N, C-alpha and C positions, 0 to 999 in steps of 0.2 A: 562463404561462396567466392570464388575467384572472380576478379573483375577484369574484362578484357582490356587490353592496352590499345586496342583499335581507336582511332579518333572518335570522340563522342559528338563532334559538331559543335555544340555550344553547352557550356556549363554555367548556370546561374547560382551564385554563392551568396552567403551572408543574408539570406532572407528569412522571412517567416512565411513559408510556403504551406498553405493549407492544401492538402492533396485529396481531401474528401474523406467523409466518415470519421472525423476526429483525428485524422493523421496529419501531423504538422512536422516538417523537416526544414533544415537550413539550406539545402542545395538541391538543385534539379539539373539533370543532364538530358539533353535533347539531340537526337540524331535522326535524320531522314523523316522529319515531320512527326515523330513520336517520342514519348517519354522513354528514355533509356534507363535511367537509374535515379534514385533518390538518396539524400543524405550523404553519408561518408562514402558510399559507393560512387556516387556522382562526383565527389571531390577527387577521388583517386583516378578518375579516367584521364588518360594522357592525350596530348595533342590537341585539345579542344580550345576554342575561343572562350574566354572567361568574362562573365559579366557580373560586376559587383552590385548587388541589389541594396547595399547600404541599409540593411534592417527593414526594408519595406515589406508590407503584406503582399502576398501572391495568393491568387485564387484561380480555380479553373475558369475558363472563359465562360461568361454568362450566356445562357441560351433562353431567349424569350420565347415562351411557349405559345404565345398568341399575339402576333404583331402583324398588321396588314401591310407588309413591306412593299410587295409589288405594286399595290395601288398607291401607297404613299410616295414612293420613289419617283413616280413620273412627274410630280409637281413639287417635289421637296424644295428645290433651289428657288422656286418662284414664290414660295410662302414664308411668312414669319413664324417663328416657333417660340411660343412664350412659356415654355417650361422654365420654372425658377424665377420668372419675372415678378417682382414682389408687389407692384402697385400700378395703378392706372398711369401715373406719370411716367414710369419706366416704359410701360407698354406703348404709350403715345410717342416716346422718343424713338422707339424702333420703327415707328411708322414715318415719323419725320425724317429720320435718316434714310429710309428707303425712298422717300419722296425726293430727296436730293440726288439719289443715285440713278433714278429711273426718269425716262422721258415723260413729259405731260401726257396724260391720257392712259398711261400703263397702269394696270390693276396693282393694287397693294392689298394682300389678304392674309389673315391669320385664321386658319380653318381648323378648329378643333385642338385638343390637346391642352386646353386651358379652361378656367372657369373663374367667375367673379369671386368665388370663396377664397381664391389664393391671393387676392389683392387686398391691401391694407384698407382700401375703401369698401370692399365687399360689394362691389358693382362693376358693371361693364362700362367701357367707354361711351359717351354720348355722341350723337350726330354732330352736335356743335363742336366738340373736342376734336372729332376726326376731320371736320371741315378746317379747323384751325391749323392743324399740322400738315394737312395734305389737300389743299383746296383745288388742285389741278389734276388730281388722280382719283379714280373711283376706288373707294376702300370698302372692303367687306371683312368683318370680324365675326367668327361663329364660336360661340361657347358650346363646346361638346356638340350634342344634338339637341340642345335646349332652345337657344335663341341666336339671333344674329343682328348686327347693327351695321347699317351702311351709311356713308356720308352722302351729301347731296349729289356729287357727281356719281356715285354709286347708284343712287335711285334713278338717275337719269339713264345710266348705261343699261340697267336692267329693265326699265320700262315699268317700274312698280306703279307709278301714277297712272299709267295707261291701261291697267287691267281692271275689270269689274269684279267686285267681291274678292274672294280669296281663291288662291290655287288649290285644286283637290289635295287634301292632306296638309294643309298649311294655313297660316293666318298672317295677314299683313295689317300691322297696327296703324290706325288712321286717326288723324286729328278729328276730334268730335265735332268741331264747328265747320271746318272747311273740307273734310273728307280726304285731304291729301295724305299720302303715306309719310309716316314720321321717320321711317328708316329702320324700324325694329320689326322683325319678323320671327315667326316660330313655325316649327313643323317641317317634315321632310319635303313636302310639296313646295313650300315657299323657298326652302334652301335650294332644291333642285332648279326651281325657276331662275334664281339668281346665278347660280353656278353655271348653268347653261349659257349665260351671257358672256362667260369668261373663256376665250379661246384657249384650247388645250395647247401645251408645247408640242413642237415637232419631234419626230423620231430621234434625232440626234440629241436634242436637248433633253428628252426624257431618259435617254441612256446616261448622259452626263450627270443628270439630276439623281438618278438612281445610285450612281457611284459616290456622289457627294453625300447622299444619306448614309450609305454604309460607313463612309469615313467619320460621320458625326456619331454613329452608333458605336463604332469601334472605340472612340474616345470615351465612352461610358463603360467600356469593358466587354461589350457584346462580341461574341465570336460565332454565334448561330442564332437562327430564327426559325420557328415553326409559323409559317404563313397560313392562316386558316381560310383563305379565299375571300369570301364576303360578297356583298352586293355589287353587281355590275362587273364581275371579273370573268369576262368572256376570254377566250384563248388569246386574242390579239393583245390583251393587256398585259401579258407576260413578255411580250417581245423585248422591252429594254433589258429585263433581267436575263432573258435568254441570250441576247446579243453580247452582254458582258461575260456570260458563262462560255459561249462558243469561242470567244477571243481570249479565254483564260485570263480574264481580268476581274473575275468575281472573287472578292475577299471575304465574303460572309458565307458560312455554310447555311443553305437554304433548303428547307423541307416544306413541301407544298401540299395543302389540302385544296381540292378543286370543287368549286360551288356550281349550283344551279344559277342561271342568269335571269330567266324570264318566268314569272308566275304562270302556272298552267302547263309548262313545258319541262318541269323538274325531271321526270323520269327519262325522257328522251334525251336531254342534255347530258345528264349524269351518266346514262348508259353509254353515250358516245365517248365520254372520257374513259369509262371502264374498257370499252371495246378497242380504243386506239392507243391506249397508254397501258403502262404496268406499274404497279406499286413498287416503290424503290428503285425505278429505272433512273438512271443518271450515274453520278460518280460521288466522290466524298464531299463536293462542294454543293451540288445541286441534285435534289431527287424529287420526283413525284412521290407523294406519300399515300394519300387517301382521299375520301370524299368528305367534304365539309366546307365551311361551317353552316352555310345556307344549304340545307339538304332539301327542305320543302318549305315554301313561303308560308303555307298555312300552319306550320308547326314552329314558326320563329316568333318568340314572345318579346322580342326586343329588350327593353329594360324592365319589363315586368311591373311597370307602374300604372298601368291601366288594365281594365278588365280584358282577359284573353282567354280563350278556350280553343282547343284543337277539335276540329270537327271529325266525324267518323270517316268521312271521304278523305281528308287530309291524312288521318292516321293509316287508312287502308294504303294510301299511296306511299307514305313513309315506310310501311312494311315492305312493300314491293321493292323500293329503292335499298332498304337495308339488306333484304335478301340477296338482291343482285350484287351488292357490295361484298357481302360475306362470301358469296359463292365464288368470287374471283380472288378472294383472299386479301382484300384491301382493308385498311383501318377506316373507321369513320369517326369523325368529331362533329358534334352538333351543339349549336347554341341553345342554352335553356337556363333561364333565370328562375322561374318559378317551380315549385314542386309539382304542381298540377301538370305542367308541361313535361317534367321528367317522368311523372307517373305514366303518361301516355306513350312517351318514347320507350320506356322500359318494357311496356306491354308488347311493343312491337319487337324489341330486341329479344325479349325471351321467347316470343313465338318463333323467330328465326333460329334462336339458339336450340330448339327442339330439333330442327332439321340439320343446321350447320353449326357446330359448337363455336362460340365466339371467343372462347378462352384462347389467348395467344394472338388474336387479331388486333389488339389495341384499340378498341372502340373507347371513345371518351366523350365527356360532357364538358362544355365550357361555361364558366360563370358559376352556375349551381349555387347562387346566393341563398335560396330558400329551400334547398334540398333537405328532405326529412330523414331521420334515422332509419325508417323503414326502406326508403329508396337507396340509401347508402349500402344497406345490406344486400339490396338487389344488384347494385353495380358491382359490389365485391363478388358476388356469386357468378356474374358474367365475365370476371377478370377485367372490368372496365375501369378507366381512370378518370380523374378529375383535373381540369385545368383551372386554377385560380387566376383572376386578374384584379387589378386595383381601381376599377372605375369608381367604387364607393369612396375612395379617397376625395373625390369631387362630389359625387352624387349622394352622399350619406344623408344630408338634410332633406333632399327631395324623396329619397327612399323612406326615411323616417315618417314623412307626412302621409304616406300611403300605408305603410306596413305597421307603423306604431313604434314607439320608443322601445318597448320590451323586446320586439322582434330583432331589432338591430344589434342586441347583444350577441346574436348567433349568425351574423351576416359577414362572411359564410361560416358555417359550423366546423371550423377547422379542427377542433378536438375530436369531433365525431368522425371525420374523415380519417384521422390518424388512428383512431381506435379501431376502425375496421380494416386498417392496413391497405387502404386503397392506394394505388400509384397516384402520386401528386405532383403535378407540373405547375409552373408559375409563369406569368407574363403580364403584359400591360394592356392589351386591346388597343394600342396606338394605331394610327396617329389621330383619329378623329374623336374617338370615345374617351381617350385618355392620353396623358403624356407618354413619350417614348422612353422616359428615364427609367432604367431598371432599379435605380437606387431610391426613387420615390416609391416604387412598388415594394421593394424589400422593406423600407420604412414602415409602410402601411401594414405589411404582413406581421412585423414584429411589434408595432406600437399600437395598432387598431385605431389611430387617430386620423380624422380626415383633416383637410386643409382649413376647414373652418375652426379648428382648434378644439373641437369636441371629440372626446374619446367615448365611443359607443360600444365597441366589440368588447365582451367581458374577458378577464384575464385568461380564463381557461381556454379561450379560442384564439389566443395569440400564439404565434410560432416563435420558437427560440431563433436566435440569429443563424445558428448552424443549420436548423432544419429548414428555415426559409431559404438559405443559400443552396441546400441540397435540392429543394424543389426547383430553384432557378438554374440548376446545372444538370445533375444526373436525373432529376425528375423530368425535365423537359426532353432529355435524350431519350427517355422511355417511349415517348410518343413515336419516335422513328426507329425503334428497335435498337438503340445505339447506346444504352446505358452501360455496356461493358467497354465500350470504346471511347466514349466522350463523357463530359461533365464531371471528371475527376482527373487527377494526375498520377494515378498509379502506373508502374512500368508497363509499357505496351500500349498505353492510351494515346490518343492523338494529342499532340503538343499545342493545345489551345489553353491560353491562360492571360490573365491580366495582372499587372503590377499596379497597386492602387495608390492614390494620392494620401489616403488616411487608412488606418487600420479599421475595417469594417467591424471587427469583433470587439474592439475596445473603446471606440469613440463614443461620446454621448449620443443617444438614439436620435436627438434632434439634428445631428450633424450628418447622419446617414444619406439624406437626400443630396448633399453637396459633394459626396465622393465621386471622383472621376478616375480614369485610368492614365497613368504616366507611360505605360508601355502595354500594348496589346499584340498578342502573338497568335496566329492561326496556322496549325500545321508547321510550327517551327519558324514561320516567316513573320517578321514584324510588319503589322499592317497599321500601327499607330504608335507615335512616340513624341513625347513632349521635349525629349532631350535630356530628361533628369536621370535617366538610367542608361548605363552602358558607356 
């Protein structure tokens, strides 16, 4: 085949470029935001800027299939992020550094994305330790959705000592002698009480913070995100993201699921989204996608660690919402950890499918930790997908205490998902329930070991490195109908890719979480560079 002599824009040479599905080439040509040619054809293109990759590994841009980016972005710059922090000493050092940079009385917080099991000491910081490094600042550190610790200034600022008993849905630990709050709390009600005491940033800062978050995520090699919505995601919460998009300053490809906000108002709120928006409305950078992940509060089983059941009333309302979503041709994504929850959800979806075929609408279940072989067959019959996340990299010990050691060998049952040829996407569930690091997630998918050092998932339910990367690229693109256009580097695809600090395919497994991007490109445009390439 003859190669055009028209300028290719940019040619990347001397690399190990994984273009997807086992295809590896040494060169890549990009023009007008898309992949123009690979291999020798790319080398032969005339008039292009040439970038020497110097033997580095190149992969398609990572697409996190489940990251709460719109919510996280608003406060990203105001928070500490403990991804990769190895011990309590290092964690305290970040607080001490923040205290030096902020005015007395300003909050310092690390909210989610970390867990004591990642620390060498296997514990959270104490109130006394927080007091020692930041006595003049209220400090709040929350380990996933498990527990949080405040220092003395934080206890005063939140008024924990001034409330009687516990907030609804939460617990305040108290000194058994004095009854005073110790600074340790548990449960969403207690978390909400404390977080409500922290003034939110203004609109300008929220926009600046969201852009800073995307810069950090690009440094990990992320070029796209499927945002599942989540709790409290009212329309106004998207304004910082929309502001960047309107001004053409959005660097991350965003695909949005839209959630219910208030219990008891699910149908009306989601029907409003359906009535006033359109699935896939937007452009190549930002699109509305579907309804999810909070479809109905009565069907949301959280982390599946306590007794949970979906009532007949909640199931009936889920059916109505599912029918309205399918009738408008929108995808749906729903949170479900337990097989019992998935069972009821699929009853609703199958009833809808008899009236409006769901095949082709890209309905999907997120998490699916305990999904059974029977329900995987039902998902396959509906043409539905599964979105895996890595929250078990932190939560495995807690899950084991409830589900049992034997059950953890198949959490999640990856081999069964693959055997059914169900579309498989992957993500993190960041930034509260897990770390934002795609490499920690990929390590967990291929190694099956949690950060407490215990390997629980059986070998048959581990993904190969290539299959895990496919889930994190082309698999996540499937959710937004873009698997032919994104998630790979075949000619014609969007030129989204990352040049890695180490070769994901050959480094020892324990080094995978430390991988980063030296260069990240979205639509042919450099959005992150360390200066090591080019």
